[in-house]
C-alpha positions in Angstrom: 116.5 102.5 117.5 115.7 102.9 113.8 116.2 106.2 111.9 113.3 108.6 111.7 113.0 108.2 107.9 111.6 104.7 108.3 108.5 106.1 109.9 106.1 108.7 108.6 106.3 111.9 110.6 105.7 111.4 114.3 103.6 108.3 113.8 102.7 106.1 116.8 100.5 103.1 117.2 97.1 104.1 118.7 97.6 101.5 121.4 99.8 98.6 122.4 98.8 95.7 120.2 97.9 92.4 121.9 98.9 90.3 118.9 100.5 90.8 115.4 99.1 89.3 112.2 101.6 88.9 109.4 100.9 88.6 105.7 103.5 86.3 104.1 104.4 87.0 100.5 106.2 90.3 100.1 106.0 90.9 103.8 108.0 88.1 105.5 109.5 86.7 102.3 110.7 88.6 99.2 108.5 86.4 97.0 106.3 88.9 95.1 109.2 89.8 92.9 109.8 86.1 92.3 106.2 85.5 91.4 106.3 88.4 88.9 109.4 86.8 87.3 107.6 83.5 87.2 104.5 85.0 85.6 106.7 86.8 83.0 108.8 83.7 82.3 105.7 81.6 81.7 104.2 84.3 79.5 107.4 84.5 77.4 107.8 80.7 77.2 104.2 80.3 76.1 104.3 83.1 73.6 101.4 84.8 75.4 102.8 88.4 75.5 100.6 89.2 78.6 100.4 92.9 79.5 102.6 94.0 82.4 99.6 95.6 84.1 97.8 92.2 84.1 100.7 90.5 85.7 101.0 93.2 88.3 97.3 92.8 89.1 98.2 89.4 90.6 100.1 91.0 93.5 98.4 90.0 96.8 95.6 88.2 94.9 94.7 84.5 95.2 95.2 82.5 92.1 91.5 81.7 91.8 90.8 85.4 91.4 93.8 86.1 89.2 92.7 83.2 87.0 89.4 85.0 86.3 91.2 88.2 85.5 93.4 86.4 82.9 90.3 84.9 81.3 88.4 88.2 81.3 91.3 90.1 79.7 92.8 87.4 77.4 89.6 85.6 76.4 88.0 82.3 77.3 90.3 80.4 75.0 93.4 81.4 76.9 95.0 78.2 78.4 94.9 79.6 81.9 95.3 76.4 83.8 98.3 75.3 81.8 99.8 78.8 82.2 99.1 78.6 86.0 101.0 75.3 86.2 103.9 76.8 84.3 104.0 79.8 86.6 104.1 77.4 89.6 107.0 75.5 88.1 109.0 78.7 87.4 108.3 80.0 90.9 109.4 76.7 92.5 112.6 76.8 90.6 113.3 80.4 91.5 112.4 80.0 95.2 114.7 77.0 95.5 117.7 79.3 95.3 116.3 82.9 95.8 113.9 82.7 98.7 115.0 85.6 100.9 113.6 87.2 104.1 112.5 90.8 104.0 114.6 93.1 106.1 113.8 93.1 109.8 111.8 89.8 110.1 114.0 88.1 112.6 114.6 91.3 114.7 110.8 91.9 114.9 110.1 88.3 115.9 112.8 88.6 118.6 111.0 91.6 120.1 107.7 89.8 120.0 109.3 86.9 121.9 110.6 89.4 124.5 107.2 90.9 124.9 105.5 87.5 124.8 103.2 88.8 122.1 101.3 86.1 120.1 101.6 86.3 116.3 99.9 84.6 113.3 100.3 84.4 109.5 97.3 85.2 107.4 98.0 84.4 103.7 96.4 83.5 100.4 99.1 80.8 99.9 98.6 77.2 100.8 99.6 75.6 104.1 102.2 73.5 102.2 103.8 76.6 100.7 103.8 78.4 104.1 105.5 75.5 105.8 108.0 75.1 103.0 109.0 78.7 103.2 109.2 78.8 107.0 111.2 75.7 107.1 113.7 77.0 104.6 114.6 79.8 107.1 114.0 77.8 110.3 111.0 80.0 111.2 108.5 77.2 111.7 108.3 77.5 115.4 108.2 81.3 115.6 104.5 81.7 114.8 101.6 80.6 117.0 99.2 79.9 114.1 98.9 80.0 110.4 95.8 80.9 108.5 96.2 79.9 104.8 94.1 79.1 101.7 91.2 76.9 102.7 90.9 78.2 106.2 88.3 80.9 105.3 85.4 81.4 103.0 86.4 84.6 101.2 90.0 85.7 100.6 91.5 89.2 100.7 90.2 91.9 100.3 87.4 90.3 102.4 88.2 90.5 106.2 87.8 86.7 106.6 91.6 85.8 106.7 92.3 88.4 109.4 89.2 87.6 111.4 90.2 83.9 111.3 93.7 84.8 112.5 92.4 86.9 115.4 90.1 84.0 116.4 93.0 81.5 116.2 94.9 83.7 118.7 91.9 84.4 120.9 92.4 88.2 120.5 89.9 90.8 119.6 90.5 92.1 116.0 90.7 95.7 117.3 93.7 94.7 119.5 95.6 93.2 116.6 98.3 94.9 114.6 98.1 93.7 110.9 101.2 93.9 108.6 100.6 94.0 104.9 102.4 94.9 101.6 99.5 94.6 99.2 96.4 96.7 98.5 94.0 93.9 99.0 95.7 92.9 102.2 95.4 96.4 103.6 91.7 96.4 102.6 91.2 93.0 104.3 92.9 93.9 107.5 91.2 97.3 107.7 87.8 95.7 107.1 88.5 93.3 110.0 88.9 96.4 112.2 92.6 96.0 112.9 95.4 98.5 113.3 97.0 98.2 109.9 100.5 99.1 108.8 101.5 98.9 105.2 105.1 97.9 104.5 105.3 98.5 100.7 107.0 95.9 98.5 106.1 96.3 94.8 103.2 98.6 95.2 103.2 102.3 96.2 100.3 103.2 98.4 97.5 105.2 96.9 95.4 107.8 98.7 92.7 105.1 99.3 95.3 102.8 100.9 96.7 105.6 103.1 93.2 106.3 104.3 92.8 102.7 105.5 96.2 102.4 107.2 97.3 103.3 110.7 100.5 104.2 108.8 103.0 103.3 106.1 106.5 102.3 107.1 109.6 101.4 105.1 110.4 98.0 106.6 109.8 95.6 109.5 112.6 97.4 111.5 110.2 100.3 111.7 107.4 98.0 112.8 109.7 96.8 115.6 110.4 100.3 116.6 106.7 101.3 116.7 105.9 98.3 118.9 108.8 99.1 121.3 107.6 102.8 121.5 104.1 101.6 122.3 105.5 99.3 124.9 107.4 102.1 126.6 104.4 104.4 126.4 102.3 101.7 128.0 104.8 101.1 130.8 105.0 104.9 131.5 101.2 105.1 131.7 101.1 102.2 134.2 103.7 104.0 136.3 101.7 107.2 136.4 98.7 105.2 137.6 
């Protein structure tokens, strides 16, 4: 059992989920910090002196959208595509030696295996990036489906990625538990009508984000605990019937 301080108050899931939808960056893998290092390194190397707030605005945002933000703030003459390639190069170098799992990933997946609960990844990253990251930690077989860039029309904060994930698992969105670390991810999952837990990484939830979440928890160990609690409550209800 996890300590109470991992979970807000006496929070419980409103119902036992039928499936779990995972974000990837900052939720399964500790990559958002690596991306921020890569953005900063490319900025310094190119002599761009990009504002920290601009770099932070990329968290949980697809590159196509971040690209527009860079052009809007830095001007149309900013070499955004060259900068993007340099960011990718820096990130690839960092990830080769520093790609780490977030706390509780394996333990949560073990519980989902025990409960025979389907799970899917819904991410803004490419399929090749997802498979590379999963393979690095031998997790390739532990997800039933992957929804990545190119599998939906509109990215987060639109609900499309999470709706596609629910469809891939043949589960109604309202019966899915979505796990997110970014603001746009929370907005996306909430718009899809899912139970949504935020597991903060680099961003502290705002009042708006709190209002969209079922709850905010410290880590995936807490998510595991909430699912186990919901499972026990469901079993007790069945016994009473």
